[in-house]
N, C-alpha and C positions, 0 to 999 in steps of 0.2 A: 504494500500500500504506500503510495507516494503522498507527500505533503508539500505545502507552500510555507516558507517562512517569509513574512512580509514586514518590511520596515515601515512604520507608520509615520504620520505627519509629513507626507510628501506632497508637494504641489507639482503637478504635471503640466507640460506644455508641448503642443505639437499637433500632428495630424494622425488620425486613426482611420483606417479603411475597413468598413464592416465586411465580414465574410459573407459568402453565399448563404442563403436562408436554409437552415437545418430542416425546418418543417416542410418546406417546398421540396428539398432534395429527397426526402424519404418517399414522397409521392411520385416525383418525376422518375426516380430510379426504378421503381416498381413498374412503371408504364413501359419501359423498354421491352418487357416480356410480351407486349401485345403485337409485336411485329417481328418478322424474320429479317427485316432490312436494317441497315446501320442507323443508329441514333447517336448524334453528337451532342453532348451537354457541356456547357461552359459555366464557370463560376461555382464549381462544386467545392464545398468547404472540406478541409482536411481535419475532420473531427471523428471521434471514436464511433458514434452511432452510425454515421454515414459510411465510414470505412468498413464497419461490420456488415452493412447491407450490401456494399459492393462485393465483399468477400462471399456473401451468400449467393449473389448472382453468379459469381465465378464458379461456386460449387455446383450450381445448376447447369453448368457448361455454357453460360453466356460468355462470349468473347469480350474481354475487357482490355482496352488499350489506353494507357495514359498518353495524351497528346502533348500537353504542356502544363506548366505550373508557374503562377505569378510570384513575384517577390513577397506578396502579402500572404501566400499560402494556398489560394484558391487554384483549382485545377480544371482542365478540360479533358474529358474522356470520350472515347468512342466505344459504344456497346453494340453487339450484334447477337441476337437470340435466335440464331438459325439452326441450332443443334441442342436444344434444351433436353436434358435428361430428367424426365418426370419421376423416375424411380428414386432419385436422390431424396425425394420427400419422405421416403420410408426409412432413411438411414438415421442412426443415432447421432451422427455428426450434425445433420441438419436440425434434428430436434433440439439438440443442445444449443446450437447457435441461435436459432429462431426464437427459442423461449427466453433468451437473454436480451432480446431486442424487441420492444413493443412495436416499432415500425414495421416489423416483418409481417404483421397481419395484413398489410396492404399488398403483399405478394399474392394474396388469395384471389382478389378480383381479376387481375390479369390472367392468372392460371386457369380460373374457371371459364373466362371468356374464350381463351385460345385453345386450351388443352382439355376443357370439359371436366376437369377434376382438380382437386386440391386438398392439401392437408396442412394443418397448422397447429402447433402446440399452444398451450396457454402462454401468451407472451409476457415479457418482463417490462422493464422501464422504471421510471421514477416511482418511489413509494410515497405517493401524494394522495392516497385515499382510493376509494372504489372507482374504477374506470371500466364501465360496462362495455361489452362487445355486442350488445343486443342490436344496436343500429345496423352494424355490418351484417349480422346473420339474418335478421328479419328482412333486410333489403334483398339479400341473396335468395332467401326463400320465396319472396314475392316474385322474383324472376324465374323461379322454378327449380332452384337448387335444393338438394336433399342433404340434411346434416345427420351425422352419426358421431356422437361423442363417446370415445372409448377411454374410460378412466383406467382400465387395466393396461392400456397401451401408452402409459406415461402421460395421460391427459391430452390425447390428440383428437382434433376435430377432423373427421373424414367427410369430404363433400363431393357429391356427384352432381354435375351440371351438364348432363348430356342434352338437355332440352331447355336452354335459356330462352325465355320469351319476354318481350317488352310488356310493361304493365304500368298502371298508375300506383304510386305509393306516397304515403304521407309519413315521413320519418318521425320516429318518436322523440328525437332530439336533433338539433342542428349540429351534429357531430362532423368535424372537419374530416377526420380520417374515415369515418363511416360514409360520408358523402363521396369522398374520393374513391373509396373501394367499390361502392355500388356503381358509381359512374363508369369506372374502368371495366366492370363486368358488363354493363349495359351497352357499351359502344359496339360490341360484336354480337349482341343478342338479336333474335329475330323480332322485327316489328319496332314499335315506338314505346319508349319508356318515359314516364313523367315523374320527376322527383320533386315533391313539394316539401317545404321546410328544409330545403337544402342549405348547407353552409355556403357562404359566399365570400370567404376570405380571399385576399389577393393571391395567395398561394394556390387556392383551388381554381381561381380564374386563370392562373398561369398553366395549370394542368389542362384545363379545358381548351385553352387556345392551342397548346401543344398537340393535343389529341386531334383537334380540327385540322391542324396542318398535316397530320398523319393520314387524314382522310375521314375522320369521324364527322358526324353531323350533330353538333350540340348547339342548342340555342338557349337564350335566357342567361347567358354568362354574366355574373355579377349580381344576379338576383337570387331569391330563394325558391325560384321555380325553374327547374332545368328540364328541357325536353331533348331526348336523345333518339334519333332515328338510327336503328342498328344497320351496320354495314357488314359486308362479308369479310373484308380484310383491311388492315392498315399498313401504311408504308413508313419509310424512315423520315427523319426530320433533323433539324438542328435547333437547339434551345439554349437560351441564356437565362439563368436563374436570377431572381431579385436579390438585393442585399438583405441581410437578416434584420428584420425590424426589431427583434428582441435585443439584438446586440446594439443597435442604434440607440434604443431607449436606455440600455445599460450604460452606455457611454455618456448620455446626457446626465443621468444620475451620478455617475462617477465624477464628472466635471464639477457638479454643484457641491457634492459632499467634500471634495478635496480642494475646493477653491482653485480649480485649475482652468487654464485657457486651452480649450480643445476644439479643433475643427474636425468634424466627422464628414468624410468625403463620400461622394457618389451615393447619396442616400435614397434616390428615387422618391423624393419627398411626396409627390401626389399619392403614392401607394401606402403612406404611413397612416392615413386616416386621422383619428383624433389623438394619436400618441403625442405629438408635440404640444397640443392644447392641454392635455392632462398634466404633463410636466409643467406647463405654464401656470396651471392652477396652484402649483406649489410655490409659485413666485420665481421660477427659474427663467432667466432671460436667455433668449436665443435669437439668432439672426439666420434667415434662410438666404444663402448666397448661391444663386443659381441652383445647383443640386446638392450643395453642401449645407451642413448645419454648423454654425459657429456658436460656441458657448463661451462667453467671456468669464474670466475669474470673478467670482461673486462672494463677497464676505458675508452678505446677508441675503436671504430670500424669504418672503413672507407668504404663508398659505392664505389663499383667498377664503372669503366666507360666501355662503349663498346670498342671493339678493335680499332675502328676508333677515339676514344676520345669523342664520343657522350655521352650525359647524360643518365644514366641508366633509363630504363623504366621497370616497373614490372606490368604485366597485367594478367588477369585470362583467362582461356580457358577450354573447356571440357577436361576430362582426356585423355591422360596423361599430359595435361597442368596443370597450377597452379590453385588450387581450389579457387573460389571466396570467400569462407568462411574465408580465411586467409588474404585477402587484408586489412581488418581493422587492423589486427595485424601488418602487414608490415608497414602500414601507421604510426601507433603510435611508432613502434620500430625505424623508421627512424628519429624521432624527435631529438634524441640525437646522431645520427651518424655524421660522418664528410663527407660532400658532399651533393649532391642534387639528388633526385630521383622523377620521375613522376610515380604516381600510377594510373593505368588506369583500372577502374571497368567496363568491357564491358557488363556483363550479367544482372546486376540490376541497375536501374537508381536512386535509392534513398539511396544507402548504404553509401554514402560519406557525408550525411547531418549532421553527428555529428562532422564534422571538425570545426564548429564554437566553440564548447566546448573546443577543443584542442587549438584553437587560443586564446580563453579567458584565458587559462592556461599559455600561453606564447609561444606556438609553432609557428615556422615560416612556415606558409603554405599558399598556394593560391588555393582556390577551383576554378578551371578553368571552370567547367560546371558540370552537375549532374554525369558525368562519370569519371572525371579526377581531380586529385589534385597533386600539386607540393609541395614537402617537402624540405625545406632548413635546413639541420641538424645543431643543436646548438653545437655539439661537446663538450658538458658539460661546455660550456662557461657561461651558465646560467641555472638554474633549472626551471622546470615548477612550478607553484604555485597552491595550492589547491583551489578548488571552489565547489559550489553546482551545480549539473547537473542531468539529467535524462537519463536513458538507453532507446534508441529508439528500439533496437533489440538485439538479443542474442550476436552477434559478436561485435557490437559496444560497448555493455555493458562491455564486458571483455577488450576491448581496452581501455576504459575509466578507468577501474579498474587498468590496468597496468600503465597508465599515472599517476593515483593518488598515486600508491605505490612509484613512482619515484619522486613525486613532493615535494616541500617544504610546510610544514603545512598540515592541515587536509582537506580532501575532503568528500563530501557526494554525493552518487549516489542514486537517487530515482528510483522507478519502477524496482527494482532488480528482480521482478518476471520474467522479460525477461531473465536475466542471469541464474536464476534457471531453466529455460526451457531447457538449454543446458549444464550446468556445475553443477555436483553434489557436494554439500557441499564445494563449492570453498573457502568460507571464512575459514572453519575449516581446510581444507588441507593446505592452505597457511599460516594460523596462526601457524601450527605445525612446519613450517620451518623458522619462524621469522617475519611473517607479523603481523600487528595489525589492524584487520578488525572487526568491531562491527556491528552486525545486529540490526537495530533499527526500 
């Protein structure tokens, strides 16, 4: 198990280039299974979860070729799934790797669409509470797939999809991965599929546009009502992924907490939705310079109140609401603000359980229940102090890293494999603009 030793009280200055979007990558990479023709993907982040998925594709005998890599770490790959070995799904090696990666569940939609069968173990991922797969499975069943769960076979789901037919479905929740999975299954199904209450995140829009370039017929992109006319086959394409909006938000919070002057480059600002506005409600000043976000060094930032004078509440919601992946960053950034904010994590019940570490560092917080925490800003009247702690999940890990960089003294964060799952070379990139992070 690796750890970070972080020297606190560091002001940073310089430019940061956000990596390719992790959540988009997990969808886009699975989609290469839908065609036997080459698919070239640019801006793929070099992070643990994405690399594991690429490794799984290689195990399925997808041809994987690294074309280039940028100085910032993102890469271009060429994939060709013209010799997929479906029997690999029955191997212990596949079961072990797929169960350790939650994103592996999105292999199921393309496998059902093209090869009429699929198997998937109960997947892993962050321990952030109950994360149901019902949306995926109910959607596949609506299309005509038949499921068999075998508890004696290591907890494997066996799926037969010999007769996928388009239909109308109302998803039980606007799940991003669930929508993506059902969408990929529907593009090669017979007839027309209508998905209502579909997720409409930018990453899902990216997937839909990529599939259309491959020959799919998807309409309603960007809305919660998708219509898919099934086609017989898809062709190859070339695709460039968006920058990671979660990393962009993390860098905004980092700049504010550490009183740093940071320019975040190539942000694709129109795709960020309300993210800059929500950080603005904490009082953080930002300038949009073409496609860059400039955050000046700020000694003080004041949390807004509602128009009636009520205490600010920041909560997550399906897109175009505020993404739950950034609530951990909002929570830690509010520590040194002036004012009070209630952070309401509606979508996952265990994502606020790292608050005890922040309180130990000196933050003024109250964990109201598994979903809500109140932050009383310190307004720089006192600094956090460095401690030893462990990263429980990707987003909490980076929130703890931000707190450590602003604290007095050194901190150690254990279990940084969680951070590496979602942020590529975060220590090297931050060290390049003035941080002092040592990997031990």
